[in-house]
N, C-alpha and C positions, 0 to 999 in steps of 0.2 A: 508433145506433138499427137502421139496416141492418143494419150484423155482426151482430147479435144475430139480426134474420129470417133472415138466409141460414143462419148456423148453424143455427138453429131450423128450418129444413127441411132440412137435411143428414141433421141427426138421427132424423128423421122418412122419410126415406127410408131410411138406412142400417137403421133399424127396420124398415118394410115389408120390407126383402131379408133380416134376419134370420129374420124368418118364412113365408120362403120356402123357404130353405136347411134351417130348422130341420125343415119337414114333410116336403122332400125328404130328409133323415136319416131320420126314422121311416119313412116306405115304403119306403129301402133299407133298411130294418134288418130288415121283415117280412118283403121279399122275398129278403134274403139268410140266413135263417134255415131259408126253405123251399129254398134252391136249395141250401145246404150240407147239407139233410139226404139231398136226391135223389145230389149228387154221392158222401158219403162211402159212402151204402147199394150205392152200385153196383159202386163201387172192386173188392170182392174179385170180382165176376161179370167184370170187366175184367183182372184180376188173373191168374186161370182162364182167359181165353180166349186171355191172352197165352203162359202155359204151355202149352194145347192145341197152339198154333202153332208154338211150339218144338218139340214130339212131332214134330209133323206132318213139319216141318222135316230128321228123321232119317229118314224112309221114303225109299225108292229110287225112289219114286213121282212124287213131288215134282220131280223133276228134268226131269221134261215137262211138269209143269203149268204151265200160264200165269202164274197169279200167284203159283209161287212162280220163277220164271224168275231167275235175275241175269243182267243183260248191261251191255254197256259203256255209260255212263251220257250220255248227247249231249243229252236235253231232261228236266228236272227241274220237275216239276208241285207247286205249294204248295198247300194250305188254311190259309189266312191267315183264323180267327177273331177278328173284333173287335166291338164295337157299332154300334148305326146312331147313339147319340146319342153328347155329347160329357159334361161334367162328372162324370167317371170316373176323375177324377185322372191318373194315367200310365199307363192301363190298356193305352187304344189306343197310345200313343206306344213300349211297354216293346215290344208283337207289330209292330211297324211295322216298330223300330229292327233290333230280331232279324231279320227278314224281308228290309231291306236289307246287311245285314251276309252272308247268306245269298245273296242275289241276286248283290253284287259279288265275293263267293268265285265262284262258280260262273261266271260273265264272263272269270274271271280264267284261270279252267280251259278256255273254251271251249264252256260248258255253258248251253245254251238254256233261261229260264226262262218258264215259264208259272202262271199264277196261277188257283185258284178264293177268290173271296173272298165271306164269311160275314159281315154285316155293312157298312155303308154307308159308314162311316170308312175300312174299310181298302181298298173300293173306290173311295174318290175320290184315295187317295194312288196307289195304283195307275195309275190312268189320270194322274196327272200325271206318270210315268216314262217316258221312252220305254226299248224295248226289251222293256220285258216282257209280255206275250201275255196278255191280260185273257180267260180261259178262258168265263166265267161269274161271276155275282155273284147273290148270294143273301140279303135282308135278314136280318139278323136273328130266329130263331126266336120272340122272347118269351120270355116266364118258364115256357113247359110243352110243352116243342118234343114233338112227337110221330115215331113213327116212319117217317110218311108225311111229314114235313119232310125229313127227312135221306134218303130215300132218292131224290129225282133227285140229290143230292151222291156218293151212292154207288154211283148209278151211270154216273154220269160218270167218276167213280174208275177202276171197273172196266173201264169201255168203253174208257177212254183206255191202259189199260196191256194190255190183252189183243190191244187193236190195235197198240201197238208205236207208238201215239203218243208216248208217253212212258217212260222207262224207270226211274223214281223219284216215289216219289209220299210228302211228307212233312208233315207236321200241324204248324202256327205257333200255339198257345193258349196261356192263362194257369195254369196249375197254382196250383188253390188249397192252402196249406199251413195259415191260418188266418187271422183276422180283421185279423190285424195283416201277415201275410207273405203273396204273393200273384208266382212268377217267371214270366217268358216263355218258353216251352220250346219243346222240335220233340219230335214221335214219328215214329220212320218208317212206313209205313204199306204202302208196297209197295217189293220183292217181299215176301212176307210169308215167306219164309226167312229163320228167326231161328234164331242160334247159342246151342244149348242149353250150358248150365253143366252137365246132366245127363251125365254119361260112360256110362252105363248102357247098354245095350243092351236094347231091349223090344221083344215078339212082341205082335202086336196082331192079330187075324181084324177085318176091317171087311166088316159084308152092305147091300149085295149085293155089292160092291166097292169097293176101295179108292178106284179113281176116282169112281165117283157120290158117296164119303162128302166126298171132297175140294172136289168141286163144289159141293156143297150147304152144307158146314160155314165152309169155309172165306171165303168172302164174307159169313156172318153171324158169323163171329169177327173181320173186319177192318169190319165196322157198329159192333161194341160198342166199339170203339178210336176210331172217330167220336163216336160217341155217349157215351162217359166226355169226349173232349175237349172237347164242347159245354157238357157239363154240368158240368166245371172252370171253363170260360173263364163262365159265368154266375155261380157263386156266386164268382169273384173279381170281377166287373163288378160285382155289387150291395156288395162289401166294401169293394170300393177306391171308391165312389160313395158309399156311407154316409162313409166315412172322410173324405172330401176337403169333403163339405158339413156332416159335425161341426166339423173345422176354418178353412170359412167362416162357419160361426154362432159360433165361440169368436172367428174375430177381428174379425164386427163388433160383438161384442160391447165386444173391447175398441174399435174405432173407437167406438162410442156414449161409454164412459166417457171418453173424451180430447176429445171435440166437446163432451159437456157440462161438463167442467172446462173448456176454453175461451171455453163458453155463459156461464157463469157469472161466468167472470174477467169476459168482456167486460160483463156488466150489471151487474157489483159496479164496473166502473172507469166505466161511463154513470151511475152513481146517485151518485159520489163527485166526477163532474163536476157534475153538478147541485148537488148539494150544495154545492160551491165556488164554482158562481156565483150561486147564491142569496146565499150567504154574503157574496161580495163586493157584491153588489145593495145588500145591506144595511148593509155599510158604508162603501158609497159615499151611503146617504139620509141618512145620521149625520153624515157632512162637510158 
């Protein structure tokens, strides 16, 4: 009898867990749709910004511009985008693994590694690794990030590169491809000098001057790359969390079925034993 009581309690516990994971799945699905729409709508803008940076790289004036300057890499700055919470499948572990591989490769080349962590999960990992310079930590910006949220990050990146504290800046984030496919990716942010596939020579007039246009526009175009990486990561996070919670809900249903079968088997065995004892007692009275 005690066995059936334990099984009944376990079934109730798993049912409660199933209700929680199902609710989290529905919430993540709702957030995923909104995040997916934002990421997909802004992609053309990011692509255009990337093309403009490639065209700017063809200008002679960029050779002396601080954000386009290419120099020997002695210190590399990574922008690691993760989440504040867990229960998102392999979302955090994928970007952390990619960062670890990149940092290990830099160490072999004698390159120092600095990190700006967006999201507490990535920051917690960086704090546990020796030899890494954690420049700043920004909690994940929620489901509706604004320009004011990423402005401090952008300013830190630009100031570090202009002052030559770092020689290269890369973003490690999760690229959203579909509801089922998200991949950890890297994006080189600085130097802004991008090799263009367009071999045609273009002539453009800039007002009031090329230098003024580069100073004002380049920072904005770099901000677009950072912004899009954040949107892609948000869409990926909600997609992976939804899938993880769906798998947890399905597993809970399977466990409930198995426990229910075990409970029915134990109860039937208990009833059979009681009937056998009654029958045996009746036979003994006849004797």
